[in-house]
N, C-alpha and C positions, 0 to 999 in steps of 0.2 A: 430184256423183259423176261420174266419167268414163264415157264410152260403153263398152260391152262390145265388144271386137274379137276375133272368133273366130280371126283369123289370128295373133294375138300368141302367142309361145312363152314358157311359164313357166320361168324359169331356176331360181328358188329353190323347191323342192318343199315344200309345207306338209304337215302331218299330214292324213290322210284326213278326220278330223272337221272340221278347219278349212276344207278345200277344199269339202266338202259344204255347210257352213253359209254360207260366203261366196258360193259359186256360186248357192245358192238365193236369197240376198239380192240378188245382182246381177241374176238373172233377173227377180225381182219388180220391181226398179227399172226395168229395161228395159221390162217390160210396162206399168208405170205411165206411163212417158213416152210410149209409143205410144198409150195410152188417153186421157190428159188433155192431151197436147201441152204447151204452154208457159204453162198457166194461171198467172197471177201470184199467185193468192190462197193456194195451199196448198203450193208446193214446199218451202219452208223447214221447215215442220212435218213433212212427210212424210219429208224427207231426214233430219231428226233422229231420227224414229222408226226408220228403217232403220239408221241408225248405231248406235242403241241395240241393235237386234237383232243387228247384227254384233258388237258388243262382248260381248253375251251368249253368242254362239256361240264366240267366242274363249275366254271364261272357262270355258265348258262343256268345251272341248277340253283346257284346262290344269288340269282338276280333279286334286287330289292322288291318289296311289295309296291303296288301303285301308291303314289304320294297321297298323304292324308293331311287335311287341314287341322291345325291345332291352334285354338284361341287362348291367349295368355293375357292376364292383366297384372301389371306390376304391383306387388304387395308393398305395404308400408315398410320402410327400412331396407328394401331390396334394391340391388343394383340392376341395371339393364342386362348386364352379362348373366347374372344369376337368373333373371327372368327368361332369357333366351335358352339357358341350359334346361329349363323345364320343358322345352319342346322335344328333348331327347338327344340333341346334338352334343358332341364332346366339348371339353373345355377349350381346346385350341380353336376349334371352329367357332365356338361362341365368342371367343376373344376377337377373332378375325371379323366376324359379323358386326360386332359393336364398333371396331376400329373403322370399318367401311362406312357404317352409318354416321360416324362422327363427322364425316365430311359434309353432311347435310343438315345436322342439327346437334344441339348440346345433349350428349348422351350421359353426362355426369349429373347435372342438376335436373333430374327428371322427377316428375310428380307421381305420387302413389295413385294408382288407378289408370295410368296410361295403358291403353290396350293395343294389341297387335295380333295379327293372324299370320301364322307360318305354314307353309306347305313343305312337309318333310317326307322323305322316303326312308323306310326302315328295312333292315334285312328280312328276307322272306322266311316264313315258317318258324319264327322265333329263333333264327340262327344268331350267333353272337355277332356283335358289331354295333356301332352307334348310328343314330339317324343322320341323314345328310339333308341339309337345307336345300330346297329347290327355290323358294321365294319367301319373302316376308313383306308385309305391308302394314302401315300404321298411319293414323291421322294425327299430325302434330299440331294442327290448328283447324278451325272451322273451315278454312278454304285451302288447306295444305295437306297433301297426302304424299308419303314417301314409300317407294317400293324398292326392295332389294331383290335382285334376280340373278340366278346363275346362268352364265352364257354357255355357248356350245363348247368352249374350251375349258369350262369348269371354274372360271373366274367369277367373282361377285361384282356386280355393278349396281349402283344406286341411282334412282331416278326420282325427281321431285315434280309433283303435279300441283301447280298453283292455279286454282280456279279463278275466273273473273268474278268480281263482286259488283253488285249494283245496289243503289238505294231506292227504296220504294215505300209507298204507304199501302198497308194491307188491312183487310177486314177479317176478323175472326168472329164466328157466331155459332150458336147451337142451343140445345136445350140443357137445362140443369139435370144432371144425373150424378147424384152425390153432392159434394161441396162445390162452391164456385171455383175453387182452385182446381179440382179434378176436372170439372167440365171445361173450363177455359184452356187448361193444358191440353186436353184432347183435341181442342179446336186449333191448336198451334201456338197459343200465347205462352210466353215464358214467365218465370217466377217474378221477374222485375216488373213486368207489365201488370200481372195479376195483383201484386202488392200495391201498385198505384190505384188499381180499381177498388181494392178493399178500403184503402184510406178515403177515397172519394165517397163511397156509399156508406161509410161508418156514420155519417151525419144523419142519414135518412132511413137506413135499414138495420134491423137486428138479424144478422146472418143465420143465427140458430133458429129463429122463429118465423121470419118473414119469407124466406126462400123455400120453395117446394119443388119436388120433382116435376118436370114438364115446363117450368118457367123458362123464359128465353133471355138470352144476353147477346149483345153485339159490341164489339170493340174495334176501334180504328187506331192504328199506331204505325209509326215509322219503323223501318228495319233495314238492315244491310243483309243481303241474301246472295248466296253463291249461285252458279249456273245450275247446279243440281237441286236447288231449292232449300239448301241448309241455311238456317239463320245464323249469321255471324255476330250480329249485335242488334239490340232493339233500341229504339230512340223514344221520342215523345209519344205519350198517349194522347191522341187528339180527340177521341170521342169514346164515351162509354154509355151503354144503355142496358137496363135490366127491367124486364117485365115480371113483377112479383107482387103478391099480396093484393091483386086487383088493380094495380097501377103500373104505369110505365114511367120510369125515371131516366132522364137523359142529361148528360153532362158534356159540354163542349169546351175545349181548351181555347183560351184567348189571352193575349198579352194586354195587361192594363197597368198603366203608369210604370212601365219597365219591369213588371212582375207577372209571371205566368199564373193565371187563375183559371178556375173552371166555373162555367155559368150554365144555368138552365136555359130552356128554349126562349124565354122572354128576356134574357140578358141579366138575370139576377145572379149574383155571386153565390154559389152553393157552399162555399167554404165557410161553414158556420163558425161561430166563435169557439165552441168546444165540441169535441167529438162526442157522439152519443154512446159509443162503445170503445173504450180505450185499450181493448185487448182483442187481438184477432181471433175470430171464430169462437168466442166465449158465449156461454148462456147465462142469463141472469138467474141466480139461485136464491137471492134474498133481497127484499125491497126495503125502502126507507120507512121507519116507524117502529112502534112497540112490537116486541117479539120475545119469545122465550129463548134465552141464549143457549145454543147447543152444547156448550162446554160447561159454563157456570151453572146452568140449570134454573135460573130465575129470570123473570120478565124485566126487561129494561129497554131503553130507547136504542134502536139501531140507526145511527146517524149517517148512513150511507147506503150503498147497494153493493151486493156481492156478485161477482162473475166467476162461475166455475170454469176452470181451464187446467190443462195438464201442467205438471211441474216444468218450469223453465220456459213457458210460453212468453213471447215478448210482450211487454207493456208499452203502450205508446203515450207520448205527451198529448193530453187532450187539446192543447192549444199552445200558441206561441207564449213564451214567458221566461222567467228566471227561476232557477232552482233556489228555493228558500230554505228547505231542510232536506237532509239526506242522512238519517241517523236511526239509532235504535230508540223506540218509543213504546215502552210498556207492552200491553197486549197486542198492539199493532205490529210488533216485531220490527222488521226493517221497514222504515217509514220514509216516504218521499212527499214533499209538498212543493208545488210550483205556483208562483205568483204570476197572474196574468194582468192585463190592463183593466181599468174600470173597477177595481176593488174585488176582482174575482180571483179565487185560489182553487186549486184542485189537490186532493190528497190521495195517496196510494199506499195501502197497507199489506203486510205479510209477505213482502218481496223475498225471494230466495237470494237475490243479489241485485246490485245496481249495474247499469250499463258502464262499460269501461270508460274511465275518465270523468264520470259524472261527479259533480261536487257543488256545494252551495256557491251561488254567484254566477253559475254557468248559464248562458242563454240556450234555450232549446226551441225547436220548431214543432209545430203541430204535426203529429204522425211520427216524430222521431222516437226511436227506441230508448227508453230511459231506465228500464229494469226488466225483471223476469219474475213470473208468477212463482210463489212459494207458499210455505205454511209456517213461517216464523211467527213468534208470539203466541197468542191464544187462538188456535185454529184447529178444526177437525180434519182438515186436509188442504191440499193446494187450491188456492183461489185468490182473486184480487178483491180487496175491500176498497171501494172508490167513493170519495166524498167531494162535494162542491161547497165552497165557502164564499159568502158575499159580505164584504165589509166586516170580516172576522167572525161571522156566524154561519153555522152550517145550514144548508138548504137542501130540499129534496132534488137530487140530480135528475129525476124523471120529469118533474113539473116546473123546474126552474126556468124562468124566461130569460135565457141568455141572449146577448146581442146577435143580430143577423148581419149578413154581408152587404155589399154595395150593389147598386143597380146602375147599369150602363145607360147612357143617354147621348143624344146628339150624334156627332161624327163617329164616336166609338161604338155606339149602338148600331149604326149603319154598317160599319166595318165588321162587326160581330155577325150581323144578319147575313152578310155576303159569305162569310166563312161557314156559317151554319148551313146555308144552301148548298155549298160545295160538298160538305161532309154528308148531308142528307142524300144528295145525288149518288155519291159513292156507295153509301150503305144500301140504297134502293137497288142499284145495279148488282151489288154483291148478293143481296137477298134473292133477287130474281134468278141469278145463276145457281144459288144454293137450292132453291125450290126446283129448278129444272133438273139439276143433278139428282135430287132425291126422287123425283118422278121417273127419271130414266132408270135408276136402280130398281125402283118398285115395279116398273113395267117389265124390266128384264127378269126380275124374279117371277112375276106372273107368267111371262112367256115360258120360262123354264118349267114352271109347274104344269102349264098346259102341254108342253112338249112331253113331260114325263107321263101325264095322263094319256096322251096319244100313243106313246109307246106301250103303255099298259093295255090300251084298247086293242092294239095290233096283236098283242099276245093272246 
């Protein structure tokens, strides 16, 4: 070791911890030399011991920062290894991580949007070096979570947590705040369930005009749920209720003649012959009758009704039937005509495109997506032009007296009433819990406000 020279000027400043450690070691070395002189028996061993202490001090000063959580979502076209690299770890470690995860799930055919969270340790104070993975966790399924953790010996170990799942019937309810979709989603319903509700109520409600803020809804549906409350899959919609426009409409699911239908409280099939609104969330912008054409500029008969909706909004088949026409037709642009029973047809104009696989002669079901809103043909913007034909002549879609559904009787009606009572009891119990919870939260807030005022009074 070189002699310590107090007159030497340090050009390259070290971190405080390193200076303190090295300075202390150097002072110890100088003291040792003054004490023992040039004794030949121990200098090599003592120098080695001091060198070890110096190395320990340097390692202590270069300790990594406390681990930090890094959230990553796999981008489109990105491999899992590339996504792992974005946590800051090196290429070799990223490869090792993915190879270890491969024992638990398919790391090759991954989907864009797969999310995981990594806990990584980086070198301290911006020192050179790559991050080191401490742990990584990801959910590979609604009931499956994979965790990768580093053990005490530095090895990586993967663990799979598989939650127990159960089947249950649940109730979702609340007030309308925004659209039905937004409101029901906040209450816990998924998109599949909400789509079923929209199809049911399309016979009776205009979603753009009839539903207002503060209206209520209640839904009863089957679902498969994990221990932590995460929905794995939703099943049948058993009941739907909306209080809107001064009326309460209730639909109950019931099987009739081997087919699942929805009935009102009296056992009347609510599945009308034709949907009132064949496009989700649309508003009526033009009615049937004489009008001044917005493009051509002169007055002529408007033989249908128009629904304003965004480009690409799905268009639903108004009823069961067979596709009669799917072609280009003058000012209607992309035109679709469906033939139903009893001499009824429905027509759809200005489509941006047809549903995949749609063709003349194809059977479609009520509520099935058959096309998408567009502005083809003579149109000022994206909208659906909707027509109803009876025995080859156009009729007013608003006032047309279309056939209604069936009415249950006898043993079927008694079975339906028993199911209705079961559902009603379930909804009543859930509503009581919902009200009690709302009161508890309200009382808690009031107590908190009183407590704050008490504290202010003490001051």
